[in-house]
SEVO-619712 format. One record per residue: z, x, y of N, C-alpha, C in turn; residue in one letter. Coordinates in pm, whole numbers, padded with zeros to 5 digits, always signed. Atoms other than C-alpha are relative to their C-alpha. Layout:
# SEVO-619712
ZXYZXYZXYA/...
This chain:
# SEVO-619712
+00009+00085-00152+00029-00003+00043-00013+00090+00075M/+00024-00077-00120-00115+00128+00326+00154+00026+00099T/-00130-00014-00141+00185+00230+00584-00023-00062+00100T/-00007+00009-00122+00251+00101+00946-00107+00133+00066I/+00028-00140-00099+00174+00503+01035-00160+00002-00029Q/+00188-00022+00059-00169+00486+00772-00086-00071+00111G/+00099+00137-00085-00293+00168+00953-00022+00048+00183R/+00085-00060-00151-00283+00354+01348-00011+00118+00000L/+00117-00129+00023-00382+00682+01225-00145-00025+00020T/+00160+00080+00004-00706+00485+01101-00024-00032+00124D/+00114+00022-00138-00730+00301+01418-00019+00117+00082I/+00012-00072-00165-00636+00534+01655-00129+00113-00074R/+00153-00048+00057-00950+00740+01483-00109-00005-00025Q/+00093+00105-00026-01150+00470+01451-00069-00027+00197R/-00052-00037-00123-01105+00468+01790-00105+00135+00140I/+00087-00155+00000-01185+00859+01850-00210-00016-00032A/+00179-00096+00023-01548+00841+01722-00070-00128+00025F/+00083+00154-00038-01611+00474+01817-00049+00065+00197A/-00061-00078-00178-01560+00668+02174-00110+00136+00023A/+00099-00159+00011-01776+01002+02114-00153-00102-00040I/+00106+00064+00002-02055+00778+01981-00039-00084+00064R/+00001+00115-00101-02058+00576+02314-00033+00079+00107S/+00015-00040-00108-02028+00904+02469+00051+00034+00158G/-00161-00022-00126-01695+00886+02687+00073+00068-00125R/-00093-00077+00016-01385+01090+02592+00089-00135-00114S/-00112+00037+00068-01130+00938+02315+00101-00085+00040P/-00110+00054-00111-00864+00938+02593-00068-00130+00122Q/+00021+00075-00063-01102+00691+02788+00043-00118-00022A/-00018+00111+00018-01010+00408+02595+00181-00036-00054V/-00149-00007+00024-00663+00229+02599+00064-00091-00164T/-00050+00083+00058-00523+00090+02282+00090-00081+00027L/-00125+00077+00022-00325-00236+02270+00054-00054-00186I/-00061+00059+00108-00054-00328+01963-00018-00176+00053A/-00006+00172-00003-00095-00703+01957+00136-00078-00100V/-00208+00018+00098+00280-00825+01843+00011-00083-00008S/-00081+00152+00076+00336-01187+01818-00025-00033-00137K/-00078+00029+00096+00505-01281+01564+00033+00112-00123R/-00077-00186+00023+00625-00896+01503+00126-00025-00035V/-00196+00028+00018+00971-00875+01426+00034+00152+00096P/-00047-00127-00074+01123-00636+01647+00039+00205-00046V/-00026-00155+00115+01226-00356+01380-00190+00027+00013A/+00160-00043+00043+00824-00334+01341-00028+00036+00144R/+00011-00050-00087+00786-00248+01641+00024+00107+00105L/-00146-00086-00029+01015-00014+01747-00059+00152-00133Q/+00058-00067+00134+00869+00169+01412-00120+00060+00069E/+00091-00071-00038+00539+00158+01587-00006+00099+00098V/-00015-00074-00080+00667+00248+01911+00024+00185-00031A/-00067-00138+00026+00834+00578+01742-00116+00069-00031D/+00182-00061+00020+00482+00667+01646-00092+00021+00106L/+00058+00007-00134+00362+00677+02007-00008-00111+00026G/+00055+00118-00100+00237+00382+02076+00138-00097+00048Q/-00116+00045-00103+00418+00216+02376-00103-00126+00073I/+00087+00123+00011+00146-00039+02452-00010-00099-00019L/+00023+00086+00118+00202-00375+02356-00036-00106+00062F/+00026+00100+00010+00085-00727+02378+00086-00113-00049G/-00102+00099+00032+00237-01031+02390-00089-00155-00012E/+00054+00174-00006+00094-01421+02358+00087-00136+00020N/-00141+00101+00015+00466-01652+02378-00032+00091+00109Y/-00102-00014-00110+00636-01612+02659+00194+00027-00099L/-00136-00053+00072+00976-01626+02533+00034+00069-00153Q/-00041-00063+00083+00952-01448+02215-00033+00153+00034E/+00006-00150-00075+00820-01143+02448+00118+00029+00063A/-00178+00025-00093+01166-01235+02686+00048+00116-00107A/-00068-00077+00058+01302-01103+02371-00022+00079-00045D/+00019-00149+00031+01114-00847+02246+00041+00071+00117K/-00010-00108-00162+01090-00658+02634+00188-00006-00014I/-00147-00069-00037+01465-00670+02660+00045+00043-00105A/+00024-00133+00096+01534-00542+02299-00047+00155-00027A/+00085-00128-00035+01272-00245+02406+00016+00040+00060L/+00092-00004-00164+01263-00131+02701-00022+00155+00007P/+00121-00095-00080+01042+00145+02848-00110-00011-00074G/+00104+00014+00077+00776+00036+02630-00064-00094+00113L/+00079+00054-00117+00492-00135+02844-00123-00117-00037G/+00029+00149-00007+00407-00484+02853-00151-00041+00083W/+00108+00145-00007+00064-00711+02820+00045-00103+00000H/-00051+00189+00094+00073-01129+02836-00157+00013+00032F/+00146-00037+00040-00248-01167+02650+00000-00163-00052I/-00072+00173+00010-00159-01569+02648-00086-00105+00107G/-00018+00069-00107-00225-01855+02829+00084+00011+00050G/-00107-00048-00067-00062-01840+03120+00010-00229+00101I/-00083+00162-00029+00097-02246+03213+00115+00044+00211Q/-00069-00034-00161+00224-02265+03610+00125+00026-00034S/-00154-00032-00051+00589-02276+03561+00018+00115-00050N/-00068-00121+00067+00627-02005+03350-00099+00128+00009K/+00060-00087-00102+00436-01773+03604+00073+00097+00095I/-00094-00079-00029+00731-01612+03752+00124+00044-00089R/-00082-00083+00142+00926-01525+03442-00171+00103-00018Q/+00131-00096-00012+00518-01334+03374+00067+00095+00068I/-00086-00107-00081+00608-01146+03684+00070+00081-00027A/-00090-00080+00022+00928-01063+03593-00044+00102-00080E/+00027-00059+00158+00852-00924+03229-00110+00121-00010L/+00113-00108+00011+00504-00788+03310-00073+00129+00075F/+00039-00104-00111+00354-00490+03409-00140-00062-00005Q/+00148+00030-00033-00006-00627+03332-00037-00144-00091V/+00035+00154+00060-00175-01012+03270-00143+00062+00033V/+00145+00018-00057-00479-01007+03166-00113-00118-00068E/+00094+00140-00013-00546-01373+03146-00026-00078+00154T/+00050+00055-00138-00580-01452+03526-00125-00070-00005V/+00152+00104+00033-00882-01768+03455-00045-00036+00126D/+00058+00144-00109-00880-01925+03803+00092+00030+00143R/-00008-00131-00065-00795-01783+04136+00213-00119+00066L/-00126+00074+00000-00443-02080+04142+00104+00115-00049K/-00147-00082+00049-00267-01847+03913-00046+00112+00020I/+00025-00181-00106-00422-01514+04104+00119-00029+00145A/-00063-00018-00112-00246-01666+04400+00180-00069-00027S/-00096-00012+00063+00089-01805+04205+00028+00048+00002T/-00059-00111+00081+00141-01500+04038+00054+00103+00113L/-00074-00095-00057+00161-01295+04367+00083-00061+00132E/-00180+00014-00048+00379-01536+04549+00147+00028+00010N/-00156-00100+00105+00621-01439+04284+00038+00149+00065H/-00035-00132+00073+00553-01077+04261+00026+00039+00128L/-00056-00045-00133+00588-01088+04643+00112-00043+00043A/-00175+00016+00003+00923-01241+04588+00103+00094+00002S/-00068-00116+00084+00987-00957+04365-00003+00132+00061L/+00028-00129-00015+00841-00722+04540-00012+00134-00095G/+00112-00108+00103+00629-00566+04243-00075-00027+00015K/+00114+00051+00051+00325-00505+04194-00123+00039-00125T/+00023-00038+00146+00115-00525+03847-00185-00049+00023I/+00085-00017-00020-00192-00461+03715-00071-00194-00030S/+00087+00136+00115-00435-00792+03595-00186-00005-00054V/+00118+00067+00044-00724-00887+03435-00103-00111+00018Y/+00048+00195-00001-01022-01179+03557+00000-00003-00146A/+00083+00066+00143-01060-01342+03223-00160-00052+00023Q/+00140+00005-00034-01413-01416+03193-00089-00078-00130V/+00077+00110+00147-01520-01722+02860-00184+00049+00005N/+00127-00083+00058-01829-01507+02773-00104-00032-00058I/+00068+00068+00094-01926-01761+02531+00017-00093+00014G/+00016+00146-00049-01874-02073+02702+00040-00062-00041R/-00032+00078+00100-01676-02200+02451+00115-00131+00157E/-00084+00129-00106-01561-02566+02628+00179+00024-00054A/-00104-00023+00062-01203-02464+02396+00003+00109+00068Q/+00036-00159-00028-01168-02129+02604+00018+00021+00115K/-00053+00031-00110-00977-02061+02877-00124+00142+00061S/+00082-00104-00089-01205-01813+03190-00075-00041+00059G/+00069-00017-00113-01399-01781+03466-00180-00029-00079V/+00154-00041+00094-01786-01829+03387-00047+00148+00073L/+00044-00126-00115-01995-01540+03457-00075-00052+00071P/+00103-00026-00095-02197-01670+03700+00152-00014+00175E/-00152+00042-00175-01827-01744+03925+00059+00070+00036H/-00053-00122+00039-01691-01406+03820+00038+00050+00174V/+00028-00086-00115-01760-01262+04200+00134-00105+00076D/-00107+00066+00003-01544-01573+04274+00155+00013+00032L/-00139-00001+00046-01239-01517+04147+00079+00156-00045L/-00011-00138+00002-01260-01125+04160+00078+00014+00140V/-00038-00010-00122-01264-01199+04525+00117-00023+00058A/-00171+00059-00029-00940-01398+04548+00051+00134-00004G/-00041-00066-00001-00806-01117+04362+00032+00092+00007I/-00096-00118-00041-00803-00861+04544-00005-00025+00140Q/-00059+00022-00120-00700-01025+04858+00146-00007-00026K/-00144+00026+00061-00341-01039+04628+00058+00152+00011C/-00064-00172-00018-00126-00736+04811+00050+00054-00148P/-00118+00031+00090+00059-00749+04511-00088+00040-00206H/+00100+00004+00196-00230-00803+04183-00065+00140+00031L/+00135-00088-00009-00461-00469+04154-00078-00017-00177R/+00118+00123+00086-00744-00594+03996-00067+00140-00074L/+00045-00145+00072-00814-00345+03710-00117-00016-00126A/+00111+00012+00052-01073-00498+03498-00043-00124+00028G/+00023+00115+00024-01222-00777+03346+00048-00037-00154L/+00014+00089+00124-01171-01016+03000+00008-00083-00072M/+00073+00150+00073-01283-01176+02762+00001+00027-00145A/+00015+00036+00100-01280-01302+02422-00144-00049-00103M/+00137+00001+00075-01616-01327+02239-00014-00176-00078P/-00007+00059+00108-01655-01614+02005+00033+00053-00167P/-00009-00002+00173-01593-01608+01633-00121-00008-00076Y/+00103-00024+00090-01827-01471+01402+00031+00065-00075Q/-00039-00125+00112-01792-01357+01077-00028+00198+00041P/+00063-00203-00008-02000-01043+01139-00009+00057+00152D/+00009-00130-00106-01892-00838+01367-00086+00030+00080P/+00112-00067-00088-02211-00680+01504-00045-00157+00124E/+00046+00057-00038-02276-01056+01594+00078+00006+00174A/-00071+00067-00111-02013-01020+01924-00030+00126+00081S/+00087-00127-00094-02220-00698+02041-00084-00059+00144R/+00071+00035-00126-02450-00927+02283+00113-00041+00094P/-00113+00082-00072-02118-01138+02463+00091+00215+00063F/-00018-00080-00008-01994-00754+02461-00093+00093+00145F/+00034-00041-00066-02241-00611+02639-00087-00059+00125S/+00027+00070-00087-02313-00881+02848+00104+00033+00155Q/-00142-00053-00126-01970-00806+03007-00008+00190+00034M/-00029-00131-00023-02020-00440+03055-00139-00037+00122K/+00095+00048-00111-02343-00581+03246+00043-00071+00153E/-00070+00073-00093-02100-00784+03416+00079+00124+00088L/-00051-00083-00144-01893-00521+03607-00071+00139+00021V/+00099-00068-00062-02167-00239+03638-00078-00079+00098D/+00108+00024-00138-02353-00549+03919+00156-00040+00070D/-00166+00018-00116-01944-00623+04031-00046+00135+00129L/+00067-00171-00068-02019-00209+04174-00104+00033+00066L/+00148-00037-00084-02371-00190+04220+00002-00133+00115H/+00017+00113-00145-02322-00491+04469+00109+00009+00138R/-00072-00022-00070-02052-00370+04601+00115-00152+00046G/-00114+00113-00040-01788-00699+04586+00041+00126-00068V/-00063-00075+00034-01614-00404+04404-00023+00146+00036V/+00083-00086-00089-01556-00090+04529+00020+00168-00096S/-00016-00104+00130-01456+00126+04220-00003-00046-00179S/-00021+00046+00151-01517+00140+03865+00076-00154-00067P/-00076+00037+00005-01374-00190+03741+00048+00036-00251L/-00012+00039+00145-01243-00210+03328-00030-00051-00052G/+00036+00164+00120-01308-00438+03018+00122+00020-00130L/-00074-00003+00154-01059-00511+02770-00042-00087-00105S/+00070+00096+00173-01222-00632+02454-00059+00079-00087M/+00003-00064+00109-01273-00579+02129+00153-00039-00075G/-00138-00017+00077-00990-00668+01847-00033-00023-00145M/-00011-00037+00183-00933-00619+01488-00087+00040-00116S/+00240+00016+00098-01310-00701+01357-00041+00089+00092A/+00163-00056-00099-01555-00565+01662+00076+00109+00078D/-00011-00110-00137-01335-00297+01840-00103+00068+00017F/+00064-00116-00012-01544-00035+01732-00160-00021+00113E/+00149+00069-00056-01879-00264+01866+00097-00015+00136I/+00020-00028-00100-01710-00299+02165+00076+00111+00097A/-00042-00151-00031-01561+00019+02236-00210+00070+00035I/+00185-00042-00025-01957+00092+02188-00039-00021+00114E/+00043+00094-00193-02054-00126+02482+00065-00039+00069E/-00101-00072-00149-01782+00028+02721+00092-00092+00026G/-00151+00030+00029-01452-00154+02628+00080+00162+00055A/-00124-00079-00048-01157+00051+02805+00083-00031-00006T/-00092+00049+00089-00883-00137+02629-00081-00083-00117L/+00086+00038+00066-00945-00255+02278+00205-00109-00004V/-00097+00094+00058-00647-00562+02167+00004-00069-00105R/+00057-00062+00171-00594-00447+01801+00152-00108-00054V/-00152+00065+00057-00300-00698+01589+00008+00003-00173G/+00006-00005+00123-00405-00747+01230+00001+00079-00065S/+00028-00079+00121-00546-00432+01129+00079+00082+00030A/-00065-00117-00060-00232-00227+01257+00097-00137-00058L/-00098+00068+00035+00021-00516+01171+00044-00047-00108F/+00041+00061+00117-00151-00671+00897+00016-00186+00014G/-00031+00117-00006-00145-01069+00800+00144-00055+00080D/-00086+00026-00022+00129-01244+01011+00037-00162-00011R/-00019+00103-00019+00326-01595+00954-00095-00110+00071E/
């Protein structure tokens, strides 16, 4: 049975090789360990192996883990409810699921009162799926411009989850579209410096890296299936 150390080593190697294939340094890609429904003891085991960035979907579960594991970095990667935004602002260093201006504005107000600045990603519904959150690609400019007007939000990049398909290779066109989006924002002067791309999960992170991902969110490939 593969140990969690073995899985982490394998994922790191696969990230490095995918980055090299795309002509980039392995250090250009950041691994976020998606830790929803993973007990604190297993997170501590991974942290002891040098993985310090974790992604959480559920606020109360995350709050308990953050209290138990000081010194780690936490990304909020779940859907955002308006009545939970203050707690998100208090707990997290990065929020990857800012999908509309109202969320950005409310987050800004809470952060201002806390005297805190965080990094955010604008979530894009690249597959145009009715059941998924995210701004449509043609409306990215408006959301990005709104985020940049918030002094307590640092726009780190764009985030997306392509439609699920059994063949990971089928995600490649969506990842390519995301790369085109960030390049176009820079080319047209909507942003003044290159943006990151949070995309790619356990099944397809290597393809995402080949298409330009700077951050990948890996859960089941690291922790195994969860309840």
